N, C-alpha and C positions, 0 to 999 in steps of 0.2 A: 240601252242606257239613255234616259233622259238628259237634256241639255243642262239642268242643275246637277245632275248627278255627276257628270263628267267635270263640270267646272270643280265641284268637291274633289273628285279623284285625282284631277291636276293639281289642287292645292296640296293634297296628301304627297303627291309626287314631288313637288318643289320643296317641301318642308324640309327634305334632307341637305339643302344648301348646296348640292350640287349640281353642274350643267347639265341640262337635259334638252336635247334637239328636238325640233318641232315633228321631225321625221319619226323619231323614235317613239314619241309620244303618241303620234297619229296612229302607228302601226299598233301598238299596244291597245289602243281604245277604239280601233276599228273605225278610223274616221279619215278625212282628208287633211292634209297639211294646212290647206286654206282655213279648215275649221279651226284647228289648233291655233292659227295666227289670230283668227277672230276671238278665239277663248282667252288668248293671253291678253287682248286688248280690252275685254270686259273684265278680265281679273284686276287687271291696272286701274281702270276705270272705277273700279269697287274698292279701291285702296288696298288691295292684296300688294305687298311690296315686290312685284315683279321686275326683274331686271333683265336685260338680253334684248335681241333684235332678231330679226328674221335672217337666216342663214347662218347665225352664231350659235344660238341657244338660248335657253333660259332657266334662270335660278330665282330664288326668292332671299331677301335678306330681312333681317328683324331691324326695326327702326322704333325705338321709344324714346328718341331725343326731342324735346321741345325748347329750343333756344329761346331765352337764356336760362331754362331749367330744364333739370335732368330729372326726368320721370322714372318711378320704378313702375314695374309692369301692373301691380296693383292700383296705382294711382291713375295710370292711363287706361286701364279697365273701368275704373270708377267714372273717370272724365267721359269717356265714351258710352257708358251706358246710361249716365244721366242725359247726356245731349240727345241720343238718339230715343230714348223714352219720351222726353218733353218734345222732340221733334214731331213724333207721331201722336201726341197726345190731342183730345179734342179739347184743348185751351188755347184759342188764336193767339193771345197775348204771349203765352209762355212758349208756345210752339215758334213764335217768330223770333222771339230772344233768344231761344236754342239755336236756330238756324243762324242768326245774325252772329253768335258766338262762335258757333262752327266754323263760319267764314273767316272769322279773325284769326282761329287758331290755325286754320288751314294756310292763311296767308304768311305764318311765319315759320312752317315748317321747313325743313330743309329741302331746297330745291333739287330735284333729280331728272334724269333724262327719261323720255318716254312720255306716253298719255298722261296728261292731269288726272290726277283723283278726283272723285266726287268729294264735296265737301265733308270734313271729318265727322263722322259719327251718324251718317245717313248712307244707305244703301241704293245702289242701282236697282233697277227693276229685276235683274237676276237674282238678287238676294232680299227682295223686298219683304219678304216675309219672316227673315231671320230674327225681328223683334218678338216674335212669337215665343222666342227661347228664354227670353229675358226672367220671367218668371220662375225658371227653374233653377236659374244661378246659385242663389243663396243656399239651397239645399244641396247641390253639387259640390259648391266650395267646402261646406260644412263636413260634408260625407268625406271628402279628399283628406281633410285636417284631420278628422276623427278616424278615417280608415273603416267608414261603415257602406256594408254591402247595400246595394238599391236594387228595386226591381224598377224596371223602365219597360214602358210600351213604346216602341218605337214605330210607327205607322203600322200597326196591327201585328206587329211583332215583338213578344215579349223575351226580355234579356234580364237575368240575375246578374249583375257584374260588379266589379270592382272599380270605382272611378279612380284614374291615376292623375288626370290633368286636364284643365280647361286652356284652351288655346283662342288666340285673338287674331284673325287673320282679315284685316281690312273690313271691318263692321260685320264679320261674320264669326260666330263662335262655335266652337267644336269641341267636343268631350274626347278624350282618349280614355279607353277601358280595357279591362280583361273580362271577356265574357263567360260566365261559367257556365252557360247555356250552351254555347257552341264551342267551347273550350279554345277559345281563340282570342287575338287583340280584335278591338273593334274602335272604330272611328266615325262619329257621326254629327251632324249639326244640331244644336240644341233645338231649332225649330221643328224638327222631326218627332220630339218628344210629345206624348199624348198623355201618357199617366207616370208619376214617379211616386214609389213608395220607399220607405227605409225598411230594411231588413233587419231582424234581430241578429245580434252578434257581429262582432269586429272581425276584421280578415287581417291577417299577417304577411309580409312578404314569403313568398316560395319561389325557389329557382324557376326561371322561364316564365314568370307572371309578374314580373314588375316592369316599371318604365323603361329601365336599363336593358331589359331583356328583349324589347319590342325591335323587329325590324325595320331596318332605315326605311324612313318615310312614313312607318307607322300606319300601313295600308294594306292589313291582310285581306280585306275585301272591299268594295266600293261602299261609300256610304249608303245607308238602307233607304229605298225608296219605296 
């Protein structure tokens, strides 16, 4: 498993809100406890809302409050997308303004213990390619609302799937879906999508194939690499 895949797997593990020890995660992923410690620091630096400490355990919290405003998830998504897109654009003036605004937003976010996150809207090197998936977000969101089946190629592997939810984890976007190809739940970062096509026909909820039916943590397999 690559380092990036391991980080995504850890994000899926923490998604359930339970406390996970470094020892248990290290054993499951076949790495050292020290590696897990470094991974937790990387996730926190990337803005993933990690809480915990060495010798205690780790979990993740959901934080979308921006004092003095209370943002909805859609509003936070839009703000992140706009800043990250402008910050990576080949437009020096707009990119500089986006990074300046990002720093101002970061300054008023609630202060938490642990490593300070990177500026809001921008990824650390571990997730520097995350912006590649932004172009697919409108189609996936529309498909989720309309219950439209999609055919995705995810790094040379094709899935016909039912998109269920988009998740935002500290500058990283992932999609949760039911794969009709593998007959299992699937979670993957948007940056891994190489092609996306809407399929004819809509899907309806079926027992065992809905978001509510997904196993805790929603990680039936590691993100595709």
